N, C-alpha and C positions, 0 to 999 in steps of 0.2 A: 118217532119220536123227534126234535130237531136237539141240535148237541147245541151248550149254553157257548154264550158269547162272552159273559163273564163272570169271574170267581167271587167268590163269598172267602175261601182259607187264607189266613195267613199260611206267606211263603217263613219258611229255615232259612237264614240266609246268618253268612261271616258275620263276624263286625268287619265295617267300612273302615278302608283307611281317609285320609283330609282329602277332601277334594282337592286332584290339581289340574291343570291348564290342559294335560294330555287326558286325562280322564273325560275333561269337560269335551274333548275331539273326539273319544269313544263313542261317548254315550251321544253323540247328536249323528254318529253313524249307525247306529245300535239301539236307536230309541225305546225303552222299554219304561211307563210312569210309573209301571206298580215296583218294580229294580232299584229306580233313580231316586225314590223319594225315601229308601234307605239311604242311599251318599251324598245327594245334593238340597238346600234348603229351596223351599219354593221360588226366593229371589233368582239360584242358579240354573236351576231348570228350565225358566221364564227366556233365562239367557241362552241355554245350551239351544231350545226350539225356536227361538226367532232367530236365530244364527242358522238354524239348521234349513228353517223353511226363506230362510232373505238367497240360500245360495251360496253359503259363505265357504272358499273354498280350504285346500290344507297347502300348507307351507309345504317346501320342498324337505324341511326335518322334521315338520310334523309326520310325511309321509313315512320319512323311514321310521320314526317311530312309534307311528299304527302300524308298520310290517312287524317289525319288532315286537314287538309286542302277541301283536297274533301269533307270528311262529312260536313266540314262549308259551300262549295258552294251546298252541295246537297239538307242542311236542309233550305240555302236558294229561291234555286228551287222549295224545297215543298211548302216554304209560296208561294211564287209566284203561284202556280199552283191554291190552292183555291179558288174556284169558275170563272176561266180563262174559257175562251171561247171564246177570239180572241187572246191569242197568241201562236207561236210556241217557245219552250224556250227551248235550248237544252247546253249541259256544258261539258265539258271533263271529259271522266274516267279515271280520272287518275289513281289510280293504276292498269289502264288493263295495260295502256302503249301503245302507237305504234299508236298514234293517233287515239284511237275510243272514240265518241262522245254515248252521253246519253238522251234520252228523256222521260219524266215520264207524266203521266196523262192524263189528253187532251192532250199532245203535244205527246206523244205516238198516241195515237188515232190516231190523223191525220194527222201521219205521217206515220204511217201503212195503212190508209186506203182511205186516201185523196191525199197523196204523192210517196210514192215506187213506187207504179207501173207506173207511170206517169215519175215518174225519171228512168226505168230500172233497180229498188233498187229491191232484194229481203228483204223485212221485215216480221218479226214475233213477235209480242206482249208477251209479258213472263212474270211471276212472278215478282217480283226485288228480289235480290235475295243474298240485300246485307244484314245485320244479325242488320242493324241501318236507322231507318226510312226510313220505306218499304215502295215501292210504289206498288199501284193496277197492275193498267199497266207500261209496264216498256218495253225499244225499243232500239240498241243499230247501231252505222253504222258506216263508217269513212269515209275519204274526206271530210272533212267539205269545202273546199272552192270550190270542184265542189257542194257540197249539197246548200252553198250559195248560186252561179251563176245557179245552175237550177231553185233552187226555186223564186227567183228574176226575173227568166224568165215564167214562170208560173205562176204566181200568183203577182210579184211585188209589197211585204209585205215593209213595214217600216222594216231597220235592228240597233239592237242599239249592240255593244258592251263593256263587261262588262269591268273593269282590269283585273275582276277574269277569264274572258275567256269562260265570258258566250253570247251567242247570243242568243237576242230576237228578235223574228220577229211577226211584229205586222197585221194584218190579212188586208184586206181591209175594211171587216166589221166584225161584230163577227156571228158567228153561232151561230143558234139557240137553244134553249133547244133541240124541235123536235130534230135536227139534232144530235144532243149530245149526248141523248138516241139512236138513231139508231146506235150511234158507238159503242157504251158502247154496244150495242146488239147482234151487231156482230160479236163482239170479244166475248162476252159470249156464244152465237151459235159455233163460233170454239173450244173454249174450254171443251164444253158439248159434243160436236163431241169427240172430244178427249180421254175426263173421257170413254167416251163410248166404246171406242177402245181399252184401258188401263186397264180398269174395267168392262169386261163382266155383264150381267145380272145374268148368272148361279154360280155365283161366290161361295167359303166360304169366307170368311172375316177374320174369326179367323185365319186358316190356310193363306189365301193371306198376312198377316201384319206378320206373323208370319217366311214365310219366308224372307219379307223383312227385317228382323231384322238380318238374318242372314248375308242377301247382305251388310248390313250396316255394321256387325261386322266382317266379313269375307275377301272382295276384297280388302280393304285400305290393312292391312292389309300383304294381299298375293304380292301386288304390291313393297312393301317393303320387302319384305324376300330376301338373298343370293340367286346368280342364283343358286345352286347347290341345294337348298328343294326346289326354284321356276320348276324349273324344273323339277326334281322327285315329287314333293307333290303338292306345292302351283298350278300349273297352272290344275292341274288334277280339284284338287278342285273349282277354278274358272266355270270349263266344267261343274263340276255336279250342281253347283248352276245355270247357266245357264238351265240346263238340268233340273233341277226344278221344274225354272219358264215354263219351253215350255213347260212341260207334265198340268202343272196346266190350264195353259191357252188353249192346247190342250180338258181340261176340261172343262172347260166353254163357251168355243164354240161350245162344242159335239162334237168332235171329238171321247174323251172317255166316255165313261159309267162310274159312281162315281165310282163305283167299282174296274173297272181297272186302271183307274186314281190314285186310292188310293193304290194299289201294286205297280205300277209305282213310285207316289212319295216313296214308302215305302225301294226298292231297291235304289234309288239313297241317301235316309236318311242317312241309313247304308254305303254307299261307301264314305261321307262326314264326318263319325264320324270315318270310318277309316283312313283317312287321316289327322286330327283332333288327332287320336295317336300319327302318327307317328311323326309328326312336336311336341305334349306331351312329347316321351319317349325321343325321340331325344333332350329333352330342347329347341328346338331351339324360342319358345314360353314358357312362362312364365307358369305355373301352375294354377293358380290364373285364366289368361286369357282364359285358354284351358277349363277351369273349367263351366265359364261364359259362353260361345262359346257354347261347349257342351250340359249343360241345355238347351237350345234354341232351339236347335237340337233335343234333345230327348223332348222337348214340339213340333216340328213340327210334329215326332211320333206318340204319346201322342191324335192329334188333328186328323191327318189323322185317326190313330185307329180309333176313336169314330165318327167323321161326315162324312167317306167313307165308314166308317161298312166294316172296313177290321182288319185285325190280323195273324201276325205271327204265326206259332207255336213256342212254348215254350219251 
């Protein structure tokens, strides 16, 4: 039997405050026709949708206001999630725009492992990327109206929508401690498997961390290069970094022995140094930036020579 795409029940909601300019901006980022009608007039809804469809951007002060609003909502939800085992709490991911919604902690686990598959959604729990008020478990999705209708069809929870656009689904009965523990173990097992794939046992931790440092330093800067420098030098450096990591994983998974991997790594390191020299000598990147990156590339070379027992003849 197919899940319904539109609901028939009236939703309970808190009394809505008078519409403000910021509220309209928030609505354009997380549109929901049903909840919008509880706050805005038909004329205001038409205005919001027209501006959204026209791709009207946010002013700098509006972006700040949106972020502040999101932080307030997220802190409120984090507080609600403390000890929660009976509600799925969904809130708008305002900085993401385009109708994205977010669930964290218990709600994220319940959504990913109890709801998503039955809703025909692909869900993945991940570590929270917010730099403030981080959650242990987090997940996102779009199309809140369809989510509401499907959730009601599957489990008939009681729904409340707050004035800030937080959806609170109260389950028919709380999830037991044992069931919550099972949800957490399921997620931790998934993360452990991923960890083992990304970081094999036969790895050399110091070299791996040094390579990660170069990725973080070089890749973002290469993306900002002007086209002529990107295609002549930057693109090659990114490929070298990818190959550096590929050779390292070939070693970690037993394809190369230690010495073979060391020789290949040193060859790639030298190519990286050549690319960095070009950008430094043409003054595309400031000398101090090149010096710092060069020191870290030299550290990779030192570690490879030491840990992989190889040395290029002087």
